[in-house]
N, CA, C and O atoms as a GROMACS GRO file, in nm:
protein
  580
    1UNK      N    1  -1.213   1.425   6.189
    1UNK     CA    2  -1.118   1.462   6.292
    1UNK      C    3  -1.160   1.398   6.423
    1UNK      O    4  -1.279   1.397   6.456
    2UNK      N    5  -1.066   1.345   6.497
    2UNK     CA    6  -1.099   1.286   6.626
    2UNK      C    7  -1.130   1.397   6.725
    2UNK      O    8  -1.078   1.508   6.714
    3UNK      N    9  -1.214   1.366   6.822
    3UNK     CA   10  -1.253   1.464   6.923
    3UNK      C   11  -1.194   1.421   7.056
    3UNK      O   12  -1.214   1.308   7.100
    4UNK      N   13  -1.120   1.511   7.119
    4UNK     CA   14  -1.055   1.478   7.244
    4UNK      C   15  -1.092   1.582   7.347
    4UNK      O   16  -1.076   1.702   7.323
    5UNK      N   17  -1.141   1.538   7.461
    5UNK     CA   18  -1.178   1.626   7.571
    5UNK      C   19  -1.095   1.584   7.691
    5UNK      O   20  -1.131   1.489   7.761
    6UNK      N   21  -0.985   1.653   7.716
    6UNK     CA   22  -0.893   1.608   7.820
    6UNK      C   23  -0.830   1.480   7.774
    6UNK      O   24  -0.760   1.478   7.672
    7UNK      N   25  -0.854   1.373   7.845
    7UNK     CA   26  -0.795   1.244   7.809
    7UNK      C   27  -0.893   1.156   7.733
    7UNK      O   28  -0.865   1.038   7.711
    8UNK      N   29  -1.009   1.210   7.692
    8UNK     CA   30  -1.112   1.132   7.625
    8UNK      C   31  -1.100   1.144   7.474
    8UNK      O   32  -1.090   1.254   7.420
    9UNK      N   33  -1.101   1.031   7.406
    9UNK     CA   34  -1.096   1.027   7.260
    9UNK      C   35  -1.217   0.947   7.213
    9UNK      O   36  -1.242   0.837   7.262
   10UNK      N   37  -1.292   1.003   7.118
   10UNK     CA   38  -1.409   0.935   7.063
   10UNK      C   39  -1.378   0.889   6.922
   10UNK      O   40  -1.329   0.966   6.839
   11UNK      N   41  -1.409   0.762   6.896
   11UNK     CA   42  -1.398   0.705   6.762
   11UNK      C   43  -1.536   0.653   6.726
   11UNK      O   44  -1.572   0.541   6.763
   12UNK      N   45  -1.614   0.734   6.656
   12UNK     CA   46  -1.753   0.698   6.633
   12UNK      C   47  -1.822   0.690   6.768
   12UNK      O   48  -1.817   0.785   6.846
   13UNK      N   49  -1.886   0.575   6.797
   13UNK     CA   50  -1.956   0.556   6.924
   13UNK      C   51  -1.864   0.503   7.034
   13UNK      O   52  -1.907   0.493   7.149
   14UNK      N   53  -1.740   0.470   7.001
   14UNK     CA   54  -1.645   0.419   7.100
   14UNK      C   55  -1.583   0.534   7.178
   14UNK      O   56  -1.569   0.645   7.126
   15UNK      N   57  -1.546   0.506   7.302
   15UNK     CA   58  -1.477   0.605   7.382
   15UNK      C   59  -1.351   0.544   7.442
   15UNK      O   60  -1.354   0.432   7.495
   16UNK      N   61  -1.241   0.617   7.434
   16UNK     CA   62  -1.116   0.577   7.496
   16UNK      C   63  -1.073   0.689   7.589
   16UNK      O   64  -1.064   0.805   7.548
   17UNK      N   65  -1.048   0.656   7.714
   17UNK     CA   66  -1.000   0.754   7.811
   17UNK      C   67  -0.858   0.713   7.850
   17UNK      O   68  -0.838   0.614   7.920
   18UNK      N   69  -0.761   0.790   7.802
   18UNK     CA   70  -0.621   0.757   7.826
   18UNK      C   71  -0.577   0.796   7.965
   18UNK      O   72  -0.600   0.908   8.011
   19UNK      N   73  -0.513   0.700   8.033
   19UNK     CA   74  -0.451   0.725   8.164
   19UNK      C   75  -0.300   0.739   8.147
   19UNK      O   76  -0.237   0.818   8.217
   20UNK      N   77  -0.244   0.662   8.055
   20UNK     CA   78  -0.101   0.669   8.021
   20UNK      C   79  -0.092   0.653   7.870
   20UNK      O   80  -0.148   0.559   7.814
   21UNK      N   81  -0.022   0.745   7.804
   21UNK     CA   82  -0.002   0.727   7.661
   21UNK      C   83   0.147   0.724   7.630
   21UNK      O   84   0.230   0.735   7.720
   22UNK      N   85   0.181   0.707   7.503
   22UNK     CA   86   0.320   0.689   7.463
   22UNK      C   87   0.407   0.810   7.492
   22UNK      O   88   0.530   0.801   7.484
   23UNK      N   89   0.347   0.923   7.525
   23UNK     CA   90   0.422   1.044   7.558
   23UNK      C   91   0.455   1.055   7.706
   23UNK      O   92   0.529   1.145   7.746
   24UNK      N   93   0.402   0.965   7.787
   24UNK     CA   94   0.425   0.967   7.932
   24UNK      C   95   0.541   0.874   7.967
   24UNK      O   96   0.561   0.772   7.903
   25UNK      N   97   0.615   0.911   8.068
   25UNK     CA   98   0.720   0.823   8.118
   25UNK      C   99   0.818   0.782   8.011
   25UNK      O  100   0.856   0.864   7.927
   26UNK      N  101   0.857   0.656   8.013
   26UNK     CA  102   0.955   0.604   7.917
   26UNK      C  103   0.893   0.563   7.785
   26UNK      O  104   0.965   0.530   7.691
   27UNK      N  105   0.759   0.564   7.776
   27UNK     CA  106   0.691   0.524   7.654
   27UNK      C  107   0.673   0.374   7.641
   27UNK      O  108   0.632   0.325   7.536
   28UNK      N  109   0.705   0.300   7.747
   28UNK     CA  110   0.696   0.155   7.742
   28UNK      C  111   0.558   0.100   7.773
   28UNK      O  112   0.536  -0.021   7.766
   29UNK      N  113   0.463   0.188   7.806
   29UNK     CA  114   0.332   0.141   7.849
   29UNK      C  115   0.225   0.238   7.802
   29UNK      O  116   0.243   0.360   7.808
   30UNK      N  117   0.113   0.183   7.755
   30UNK     CA  118  -0.007   0.261   7.724
   30UNK      C  119  -0.121   0.198   7.801
   30UNK      O  120  -0.134   0.075   7.804
   31UNK      N  121  -0.205   0.282   7.864
   31UNK     CA  122  -0.319   0.232   7.941
   31UNK      C  123  -0.439   0.323   7.919
   31UNK      O  124  -0.429   0.445   7.935
   32UNK      N  125  -0.553   0.262   7.881
   32UNK     CA  126  -0.673   0.341   7.858
   32UNK      C  127  -0.798   0.260   7.890
   32UNK      O  128  -0.799   0.138   7.881
   33UNK      N  129  -0.904   0.333   7.929
   33UNK     CA  130  -1.037   0.273   7.943
   33UNK      C  131  -1.098   0.270   7.803
   33UNK      O  132  -1.084   0.364   7.725
   34UNK      N  133  -1.166   0.160   7.775
   34UNK     CA  134  -1.222   0.137   7.642
   34UNK      C  135  -1.370   0.106   7.660
   34UNK      O  136  -1.405   0.000   7.712
   35UNK      N  137  -1.458   0.198   7.617
   35UNK     CA  138  -1.602   0.179   7.628
   35UNK      C  139  -1.658   0.143   7.490
   35UNK      O  140  -1.639   0.215   7.392
   36UNK      N  141  -1.727   0.028   7.487
   36UNK     CA  142  -1.785  -0.021   7.363
   36UNK      C  143  -1.936  -0.029   7.384
   36UNK      O  144  -1.982  -0.099   7.473
   37UNK      N  145  -2.015   0.043   7.302
   37UNK     CA  146  -2.160   0.039   7.319
   37UNK      C  147  -2.218  -0.096   7.277
   37UNK      O  148  -2.151  -0.174   7.208
   38UNK      N  149  -2.341  -0.125   7.320
   38UNK     CA  150  -2.404  -0.252   7.282
   38UNK      C  151  -2.406  -0.271   7.131
   38UNK      O  152  -2.433  -0.178   7.055
   39UNK      N  153  -2.377  -0.394   7.089
   39UNK     CA  154  -2.383  -0.429   6.949
   39UNK      C  155  -2.261  -0.393   6.867
   39UNK      O  156  -2.254  -0.426   6.749
   40UNK      N  157  -2.163  -0.325   6.927
   40UNK     CA  158  -2.046  -0.281   6.851
   40UNK      C  159  -1.940  -0.390   6.846
   40UNK      O  160  -1.926  -0.470   6.939
   41UNK      N  161  -1.865  -0.390   6.736
   41UNK     CA  162  -1.754  -0.483   6.718
   41UNK      C  163  -1.636  -0.403   6.664
   41UNK      O  164  -1.646  -0.338   6.560
   42UNK      N  165  -1.526  -0.411   6.735
   42UNK     CA  166  -1.409  -0.333   6.693
   42UNK      C  167  -1.281  -0.399   6.742
   42UNK      O  168  -1.286  -0.475   6.838
   43UNK      N  169  -1.171  -0.374   6.681
   43UNK     CA  170  -1.157  -0.342   6.540
   43UNK      C  171  -1.166  -0.470   6.460
   43UNK      O  172  -1.205  -0.574   6.513
   44UNK      N  173  -1.130  -0.463   6.332
   44UNK     CA  174  -1.131  -0.586   6.255
   44UNK      C  175  -1.027  -0.681   6.313
   44UNK      O  176  -0.930  -0.636   6.374
   45UNK      N  177  -1.046  -0.812   6.296
   45UNK     CA  178  -0.949  -0.908   6.352
   45UNK      C  179  -0.806  -0.875   6.307
   45UNK      O  180  -0.781  -0.850   6.189
   46UNK      N  181  -0.715  -0.876   6.403
   46UNK     CA  182  -0.577  -0.838   6.375
   46UNK      C  183  -0.486  -0.900   6.481
   46UNK      O  184  -0.533  -0.960   6.578
   47UNK      N  185  -0.357  -0.884   6.461
   47UNK     CA  186  -0.261  -0.920   6.565
   47UNK      C  187  -0.157  -0.809   6.573
   47UNK      O  188  -0.141  -0.729   6.481
   48UNK      N  189  -0.088  -0.806   6.685
   48UNK     CA  190   0.017  -0.707   6.705
   48UNK      C  191   0.152  -0.774   6.680
   48UNK      O  192   0.177  -0.883   6.731
   49UNK      N  193   0.236  -0.710   6.604
   49UNK     CA  194   0.369  -0.765   6.576
   49UNK      C  195   0.456  -0.770   6.701
   49UNK      O  196   0.528  -0.868   6.723
   50UNK      N  197   0.450  -0.664   6.782
   50UNK     CA  198   0.548  -0.652   6.891
   50UNK      C  199   0.488  -0.600   7.021
   50UNK      O  200   0.562  -0.545   7.103
   51UNK      N  201   0.357  -0.615   7.041
   51UNK     CA  202   0.292  -0.560   7.159
   51UNK      C  203   0.203  -0.665   7.223
   51UNK      O  204   0.126  -0.732   7.155
   52UNK      N  205   0.215  -0.680   7.355
   52UNK     CA  206   0.122  -0.762   7.434
   52UNK      C  207   0.010  -0.672   7.484
   52UNK      O  208   0.032  -0.554   7.511
   53UNK      N  209  -0.111  -0.728   7.496
   53UNK     CA  210  -0.229  -0.652   7.539
   53UNK      C  211  -0.297  -0.726   7.653
   53UNK      O  212  -0.314  -0.848   7.648
   54UNK      N  213  -0.335  -0.652   7.756
   54UNK     CA  214  -0.414  -0.708   7.865
   54UNK      C  215  -0.546  -0.631   7.868
   54UNK      O  216  -0.547  -0.508   7.864
   55UNK      N  217  -0.657  -0.705   7.876
   55UNK     CA  218  -0.790  -0.646   7.884
   55UNK      C  219  -0.846  -0.684   8.021
   55UNK      O  220  -0.855  -0.802   8.055
   56UNK      N  221  -0.883  -0.582   8.100
   56UNK     CA  222  -0.938  -0.603   8.235
   56UNK      C  223  -1.078  -0.544   8.240
   56UNK      O  224  -1.097  -0.425   8.218
   57UNK      N  225  -1.178  -0.628   8.268
   57UNK     CA  226  -1.317  -0.585   8.267
   57UNK      C  227  -1.351  -0.489   8.380
   57UNK      O  228  -1.314  -0.511   8.495
   58UNK      N  229  -1.423  -0.380   8.346
   58UNK     CA  230  -1.468  -0.282   8.444
   58UNK      C  231  -1.620  -0.279   8.458
   58UNK      O  232  -1.672  -0.276   8.569
   59UNK      N  233  -1.691  -0.282   8.345
   59UNK     CA  234  -1.838  -0.276   8.345
   59UNK      C  235  -1.891  -0.359   8.228
   59UNK      O  236  -1.823  -0.372   8.126
   60UNK      N  237  -2.010  -0.414   8.243
   60UNK     CA  238  -2.070  -0.491   8.135
   60UNK      C  239  -1.986  -0.612   8.101
   60UNK      O  240  -1.910  -0.661   8.185
   61UNK      N  241  -2.000  -0.661   7.978
   61UNK     CA  242  -1.923  -0.777   7.933
   61UNK      C  243  -1.862  -0.748   7.797
   61UNK      O  244  -1.932  -0.723   7.700
   62UNK      N  245  -1.730  -0.751   7.793
   62UNK     CA  246  -1.656  -0.736   7.667
   62UNK      C  247  -1.630  -0.876   7.613
   62UNK      O  248  -1.577  -0.961   7.684
   63UNK      N  249  -1.668  -0.901   7.489
   63UNK     CA  250  -1.641  -1.029   7.427
   63UNK      C  251  -1.516  -1.013   7.340
   63UNK      O  252  -1.511  -0.927   7.252
   64UNK      N  253  -1.418  -1.095   7.366
   64UNK     CA  254  -1.294  -1.090   7.290
   64UNK      C  255  -1.269  -1.226   7.226
   64UNK      O  256  -1.266  -1.328   7.294
   65UNK      N  257  -1.253  -1.225   7.097
   65UNK     CA  258  -1.212  -1.345   7.025
   65UNK      C  259  -1.060  -1.343   7.019
   65UNK      O  260  -1.001  -1.247   6.970
   66UNK      N  261  -0.998  -1.450   7.067
   66UNK     CA  262  -0.852  -1.461   7.066
   66UNK      C  263  -0.817  -1.595   7.003
   66UNK      O  264  -0.850  -1.700   7.058
   67UNK      N  265  -0.750  -1.591   6.889
   67UNK     CA  266  -0.714  -1.713   6.816
   67UNK      C  267  -0.833  -1.808   6.801
   67UNK      O  268  -0.821  -1.929   6.821
   68UNK      N  269  -0.950  -1.750   6.766
   68UNK     CA  270  -1.069  -1.829   6.739
   68UNK      C  271  -1.147  -1.873   6.861
   68UNK      O  272  -1.250  -1.938   6.846
   69UNK      N  273  -1.101  -1.838   6.981
   69UNK     CA  274  -1.171  -1.878   7.104
   69UNK      C  275  -1.238  -1.755   7.166
   69UNK      O  276  -1.176  -1.649   7.179
   70UNK      N  277  -1.365  -1.771   7.202
   70UNK     CA  278  -1.444  -1.661   7.258
   70UNK      C  279  -1.421  -1.650   7.409
   70UNK      O  280  -1.428  -1.748   7.482
   71UNK      N  281  -1.394  -1.527   7.454
   71UNK     CA  282  -1.375  -1.497   7.596
   71UNK      C  283  -1.470  -1.385   7.637
   71UNK      O  284  -1.473  -1.279   7.575
   72UNK      N  285  -1.548  -1.409   7.741
   72UNK     CA  286  -1.639  -1.308   7.796
   72UNK      C  287  -1.568  -1.245   7.916
   72UNK      O  288  -1.544  -1.312   8.017
   73UNK      N  289  -1.533  -1.118   7.905
   73UNK     CA  290  -1.459  -1.049   8.010
   73UNK      C  291  -1.555  -0.961   8.089
   73UNK      O  292  -1.605  -0.860   8.039
   74UNK      N  293  -1.580  -1.002   8.212
   74UNK     CA  294  -1.672  -0.932   8.303
   74UNK      C  295  -1.591  -0.851   8.404
   74UNK      O  296  -1.469  -0.867   8.413
   75UNK      N  297  -1.657  -0.762   8.481
   75UNK     CA  298  -1.583  -0.684   8.580
   75UNK      C  299  -1.497  -0.773   8.670
   75UNK      O  300  -1.543  -0.872   8.726
   76UNK      N  301  -1.370  -0.734   8.683
   76UNK     CA  302  -1.276  -0.806   8.767
   76UNK      C  303  -1.204  -0.920   8.697
   76UNK      O  304  -1.115  -0.981   8.756
   77UNK      N  305  -1.241  -0.950   8.572
   77UNK     CA  306  -1.174  -1.057   8.497
   77UNK      C  307  -1.078  -0.995   8.396
   77UNK      O  308  -1.094  -0.880   8.355
   78UNK      N  309  -0.976  -1.073   8.358
   78UNK     CA  310  -0.877  -1.020   8.263
   78UNK      C  311  -0.840  -1.126   8.160
   78UNK      O  312  -0.863  -1.246   8.179
   79UNK      N  313  -0.783  -1.079   8.052
   79UNK     CA  314  -0.737  -1.167   7.944
   79UNK      C  315  -0.608  -1.111   7.889
   79UNK      O  316  -0.599  -0.992   7.856
   80UNK      N  317  -0.507  -1.196   7.877
   80UNK     CA  318  -0.381  -1.159   7.814
   80UNK      C  319  -0.386  -1.198   7.667
   80UNK      O  320  -0.420  -1.311   7.632
   81UNK      N  321  -0.351  -1.104   7.581
   81UNK     CA  322  -0.340  -1.129   7.438
   81UNK      C  323  -0.193  -1.108   7.403
   81UNK      O  324  -0.145  -0.995   7.398
   82UNK      N  325  -0.125  -1.217   7.378
   82UNK     CA  326   0.018  -1.209   7.346
   82UNK      C  327   0.038  -1.162   7.203
   82UNK      O  328  -0.046  -1.184   7.116
   83UNK      N  329   0.150  -1.097   7.179
   83UNK     CA  330   0.183  -1.054   7.042
   83UNK      C  331   0.173  -1.174   6.949
   83UNK      O  332   0.217  -1.285   6.982
   84UNK      N  333   0.115  -1.151   6.834
   84UNK     CA  334   0.097  -1.258   6.736
   84UNK      C  335  -0.037  -1.328   6.744
   84UNK      O  336  -0.072  -1.402   6.652
   85UNK      N  337  -0.115  -1.309   6.852
   85UNK     CA  338  -0.246  -1.374   6.863
   85UNK      C  339  -0.352  -1.289   6.794
   85UNK      O  340  -0.368  -1.170   6.825
   86UNK      N  341  -0.425  -1.349   6.701
   86UNK     CA  342  -0.531  -1.278   6.629
   86UNK      C  343  -0.647  -1.254   6.725
   86UNK      O  344  -0.690  -1.346   6.796
   87UNK      N  345  -0.698  -1.130   6.727
   87UNK     CA  346  -0.806  -1.097   6.820
   87UNK      C  347  -0.890  -0.980   6.768
   87UNK      O  348  -0.850  -0.906   6.680
   88UNK      N  349  -1.008  -0.968   6.827
   88UNK     CA  350  -1.092  -0.850   6.812
   88UNK      C  351  -1.190  -0.848   6.929
   88UNK      O  352  -1.214  -0.949   6.994
   89UNK      N  353  -1.245  -0.730   6.954
   89UNK     CA  354  -1.335  -0.709   7.068
   89UNK      C  355  -1.474  -0.674   7.017
   89UNK      O  356  -1.490  -0.616   6.909
   90UNK      N  357  -1.576  -0.709   7.097
   90UNK     CA  358  -1.713  -0.671   7.065
   90UNK      C  359  -1.793  -0.663   7.194
   90UNK      O  360  -1.749  -0.708   7.300
   91UNK      N  361  -1.911  -0.606   7.182
   91UNK     CA  362  -2.005  -0.601   7.293
   91UNK      C  363  -2.135  -0.664   7.242
   91UNK      O  364  -2.210  -0.601   7.167
   92UNK      N  365  -2.160  -0.787   7.283
   92UNK     CA  366  -2.280  -0.859   7.240
   92UNK      C  367  -2.397  -0.836   7.333
   92UNK      O  368  -2.508  -0.884   7.307
   93UNK      N  369  -2.374  -0.762   7.441
   93UNK     CA  370  -2.478  -0.738   7.540
   93UNK      C  371  -2.565  -0.619   7.507
   93UNK      O  372  -2.557  -0.562   7.398
   94UNK      N  373  -2.650  -0.582   7.605
   94UNK     CA  374  -2.743  -0.471   7.584
   94UNK      C  375  -2.710  -0.350   7.671
   94UNK      O  376  -2.789  -0.256   7.680
   95UNK      N  377  -2.593  -0.352   7.736
   95UNK     CA  378  -2.544  -0.237   7.813
   95UNK      C  379  -2.400  -0.210   7.769
   95UNK      O  380  -2.332  -0.302   7.722
   96UNK      N  381  -2.352  -0.087   7.785
   96UNK     CA  382  -2.214  -0.059   7.747
   96UNK      C  383  -2.116  -0.150   7.822
   96UNK      O  384  -2.136  -0.184   7.938
   97UNK      N  385  -2.010  -0.187   7.752
   97UNK     CA  386  -1.902  -0.264   7.813
   97UNK      C  387  -1.781  -0.173   7.825
   97UNK      O  388  -1.748  -0.098   7.733
   98UNK      N  389  -1.716  -0.179   7.940
   98UNK     CA  390  -1.596  -0.098   7.960
   98UNK      C  391  -1.486  -0.186   8.014
   98UNK      O  392  -1.507  -0.267   8.104
   99UNK      N  393  -1.367  -0.167   7.958
   99UNK     CA  394  -1.250  -0.243   8.002
   99UNK      C  395  -1.131  -0.149   8.012
   99UNK      O  396  -1.126  -0.047   7.944
  100UNK      N  397  -1.035  -0.186   8.097
  100UNK     CA  398  -0.906  -0.118   8.100
  100UNK      C  399  -0.814  -0.199   8.010
  100UNK      O  400  -0.804  -0.321   8.024
  101UNK      N  401  -0.747  -0.132   7.918
  101UNK     CA  402  -0.656  -0.198   7.825
  101UNK      C  403  -0.516  -0.148   7.853
  101UNK      O  404  -0.492  -0.028   7.865
  102UNK      N  405  -0.422  -0.242   7.865
  102UNK     CA  406  -0.282  -0.209   7.886
  102UNK      C  407  -0.203  -0.270   7.770
  102UNK      O  408  -0.217  -0.388   7.740
  103UNK      N  409  -0.120  -0.188   7.706
  103UNK     CA  410  -0.036  -0.231   7.594
  103UNK      C  411   0.110  -0.213   7.633
  103UNK      O  412   0.151  -0.108   7.682
  104UNK      N  413   0.190  -0.319   7.609
  104UNK     CA  414   0.331  -0.314   7.645
  104UNK      C  415   0.410  -0.384   7.535
  104UNK      O  416   0.382  -0.501   7.506
  105UNK      N  417   0.509  -0.319   7.474
  105UNK     CA  418   0.546  -0.180   7.495
  105UNK      C  419   0.441  -0.085   7.438
  105UNK      O  420   0.349  -0.128   7.368
  106UNK      N  421   0.454   0.041   7.469
  106UNK     CA  422   0.354   0.141   7.436
  106UNK      C  423   0.367   0.200   7.296
  106UNK      O  424   0.360   0.321   7.279
  107UNK      N  425   0.386   0.114   7.198
  107UNK     CA  426   0.403   0.164   7.061
  107UNK      C  427   0.271   0.182   6.987
  107UNK      O  428   0.267   0.246   6.882
  108UNK      N  429   0.162   0.127   7.041
  108UNK     CA  430   0.028   0.150   6.985
  108UNK      C  431  -0.041   0.240   7.085
  108UNK      O  432  -0.096   0.192   7.185
  109UNK      N  433  -0.040   0.369   7.059
  109UNK     CA  434  -0.087   0.463   7.159
  109UNK      C  435  -0.183   0.566   7.106
  109UNK      O  436  -0.254   0.544   7.008
  110UNK      N  437  -0.184   0.678   7.172
  110UNK     CA  438  -0.276   0.787   7.141
  110UNK      C  439  -0.266   0.829   6.994
  110UNK      O  440  -0.369   0.850   6.929
  111UNK      N  441  -0.145   0.842   6.942
  111UNK     CA  442  -0.131   0.887   6.803
  111UNK      C  443  -0.199   0.791   6.706
  111UNK      O  444  -0.263   0.835   6.611
  112UNK      N  445  -0.186   0.661   6.729
  112UNK     CA  446  -0.254   0.563   6.644
  112UNK      C  447  -0.405   0.588   6.644
  112UNK      O  448  -0.466   0.596   6.537
  113UNK      N  449  -0.464   0.600   6.763
  113UNK     CA  450  -0.609   0.617   6.772
  113UNK      C  451  -0.654   0.752   6.715
  113UNK      O  452  -0.763   0.762   6.659
  114UNK      N  453  -0.572   0.856   6.729
  114UNK     CA  454  -0.605   0.985   6.668
  114UNK      C  455  -0.608   0.972   6.515
  114UNK      O  456  -0.697   1.027   6.450
  115UNK      N  457  -0.511   0.902   6.459
  115UNK     CA  458  -0.508   0.883   6.313
  115UNK      C  459  -0.629   0.803   6.266
  115UNK      O  460  -0.691   0.838   6.165
  116UNK      N  461  -0.662   0.697   6.338
  116UNK     CA  462  -0.782   0.619   6.303
  116UNK      C  463  -0.906   0.706   6.314
  116UNK      O  464  -0.995   0.699   6.229
  117UNK      N  465  -0.913   0.789   6.417
  117UNK     CA  466  -1.027   0.879   6.436
  117UNK      C  467  -1.046   0.975   6.320
  117UNK      O  468  -1.159   1.007   6.284
  118UNK      N  469  -0.936   1.021   6.262
  118UNK     CA  470  -0.947   1.112   6.148
  118UNK      C  471  -1.017   1.045   6.031
  118UNK      O  472  -1.082   1.112   5.951
  119UNK      N  473  -1.004   0.913   6.020
  119UNK     CA  474  -1.067   0.839   5.910
  119UNK      C  475  -1.210   0.800   5.945
  119UNK      O  476  -1.300   0.821   5.864
  120UNK      N  477  -1.232   0.744   6.064
  120UNK     CA  478  -1.365   0.690   6.096
  120UNK      C  479  -1.465   0.797   6.140
  120UNK      O  480  -1.585   0.775   6.130
  121UNK      N  481  -1.419   0.912   6.189
  121UNK     CA  482  -1.511   1.016   6.233
  121UNK      C  483  -1.550   1.112   6.122
  121UNK      O  484  -1.628   1.204   6.145
  122UNK      N  485  -1.497   1.092   6.004
  122UNK     CA  486  -1.530   1.180   5.892
  122UNK      C  487  -1.666   1.148   5.834
  122UNK      O  488  -1.732   1.053   5.876
  123UNK      N  489  -1.709   1.228   5.737
  123UNK     CA  490  -1.839   1.202   5.673
  123UNK      C  491  -1.834   1.074   5.590
  123UNK      O  492  -1.730   1.038   5.534
  124UNK      N  493  -1.947   1.008   5.582
  124UNK     CA  494  -1.958   0.886   5.500
  124UNK      C  495  -1.891   0.766   5.564
  124UNK      O  496  -1.849   0.769   5.680
  125UNK      N  497  -1.881   0.661   5.485
  125UNK     CA  498  -1.820   0.537   5.534
  125UNK      C  499  -1.669   0.554   5.540
  125UNK      O  500  -1.610   0.622   5.456
  126UNK      N  501  -1.605   0.492   5.641
  126UNK     CA  502  -1.459   0.502   5.650
  126UNK      C  503  -1.391   0.433   5.533
  126UNK      O  504  -1.440   0.332   5.482
  127UNK      N  505  -1.280   0.488   5.491
  127UNK     CA  506  -1.196   0.428   5.387
  127UNK      C  507  -1.116   0.316   5.453
  127UNK      O  508  -1.015   0.342   5.519
  128UNK      N  509  -1.159   0.191   5.434
  128UNK     CA  510  -1.097   0.078   5.503
  128UNK      C  511  -0.954   0.053   5.456
  128UNK      O  512  -0.874   0.000   5.533
  129UNK      N  513  -0.920   0.090   5.334
  129UNK     CA  514  -0.781   0.078   5.290
  129UNK      C  515  -0.693   0.172   5.372
  129UNK      O  516  -0.582   0.135   5.411
  130UNK      N  517  -0.741   0.293   5.396
  130UNK     CA  518  -0.666   0.390   5.478
  130UNK      C  519  -0.654   0.339   5.622
  130UNK      O  520  -0.548   0.350   5.683
  131UNK      N  521  -0.763   0.282   5.676
  131UNK     CA  522  -0.760   0.226   5.812
  131UNK      C  523  -0.654   0.116   5.819
  131UNK      O  524  -0.575   0.113   5.914
  132UNK      N  525  -0.652   0.027   5.720
  132UNK     CA  526  -0.554  -0.083   5.720
  132UNK      C  527  -0.412  -0.031   5.708
  132UNK      O  528  -0.320  -0.087   5.768
  133UNK      N  529  -0.393   0.075   5.630
  133UNK     CA  530  -0.259   0.134   5.616
  133UNK      C  531  -0.211   0.189   5.749
  133UNK      O  532  -0.096   0.169   5.787
  134UNK      N  533  -0.300   0.258   5.822
  134UNK     CA  534  -0.264   0.312   5.954
  134UNK      C  535  -0.235   0.199   6.050
  134UNK      O  536  -0.137   0.202   6.124
  135UNK      N  537  -0.322   0.097   6.049
  135UNK     CA  538  -0.300  -0.018   6.138
  135UNK      C  539  -0.162  -0.078   6.114
  135UNK      O  540  -0.084  -0.097   6.208
  136UNK      N  541  -0.131  -0.108   5.988
  136UNK     CA  542  -0.006  -0.174   5.954
  136UNK      C  543   0.115  -0.088   5.993
  136UNK      O  544   0.214  -0.139   6.044
  137UNK      N  545   0.105   0.041   5.971
  137UNK     CA  546   0.215   0.131   6.004
  137UNK      C  547   0.245   0.132   6.153
  137UNK      O  548   0.358   0.154   6.194
  138UNK      N  549   0.141   0.106   6.235
  138UNK     CA  550   0.156   0.105   6.381
  138UNK      C  551   0.175  -0.037   6.437
  138UNK      O  552   0.175  -0.056   6.559
  139UNK      N  553   0.192  -0.136   6.350
  139UNK     CA  554   0.221  -0.271   6.397
  139UNK      C  555   0.100  -0.356   6.428
  139UNK      O  556   0.114  -0.459   6.494
  140UNK      N  557  -0.020  -0.317   6.380
  140UNK     CA  558  -0.140  -0.399   6.391
  140UNK      C  559  -0.163  -0.459   6.253
  140UNK      O  560  -0.186  -0.387   6.156
  141UNK      N  561  -0.156  -0.590   6.244
  141UNK     CA  562  -0.164  -0.657   6.116
  141UNK      C  563  -0.303  -0.719   6.098
  141UNK      O  564  -0.339  -0.809   6.174
  142UNK      N  565  -0.381  -0.673   5.999
  142UNK     CA  566  -0.512  -0.734   5.975
  142UNK      C  567  -0.496  -0.886   5.954
  142UNK      O  568  -0.401  -0.930   5.890
  143UNK      N  569  -0.589  -0.964   6.008
  143UNK     CA  570  -0.579  -1.110   6.004
  143UNK      C  571  -0.576  -1.164   5.862
  143UNK      O  572  -0.518  -1.269   5.838
  144UNK      N  573  -0.638  -1.093   5.767
  144UNK     CA  574  -0.641  -1.139   5.629
  144UNK      C  575  -0.507  -1.120   5.560
  144UNK      O  576  -0.481  -1.182   5.457
  145UNK      N  577  -0.422  -1.035   5.617
  145UNK     CA  578  -0.295  -1.005   5.550
  145UNK      C  579  -0.195  -1.118   5.563
  145UNK      O  580  -0.083  -1.108   5.513
   0.00000   0.00000   0.00000
């Protein structure tokens, strides 16, 4: 089960703090802080069918692979990931990396991350087939698909 404290959602060692989710306003925008601990890589490479993503660095260095090109996102720097671009995020550094993530339209929101949390926060290894099913249902297509 995912753990939520106010606007904070934990997925394993990852933390997401929602500022705007799909239930706010018109639902056209989702915005959250994304904290990735050192050495973590998330999620598996994927693309969004119908959502653009902007990653804005707040602390540390977030490494984002976008269409095979490595981008180091430091505080004050940003990266646009257009729908259809294969990407994934990681923290190759030795301090936590934090970024603000904006998704437009807001169809990949809090509910998606809560569903993923139910799988990854459970006992044992996560069922990756279930993770992929949730991803696909929410418009995140694994790169291998």
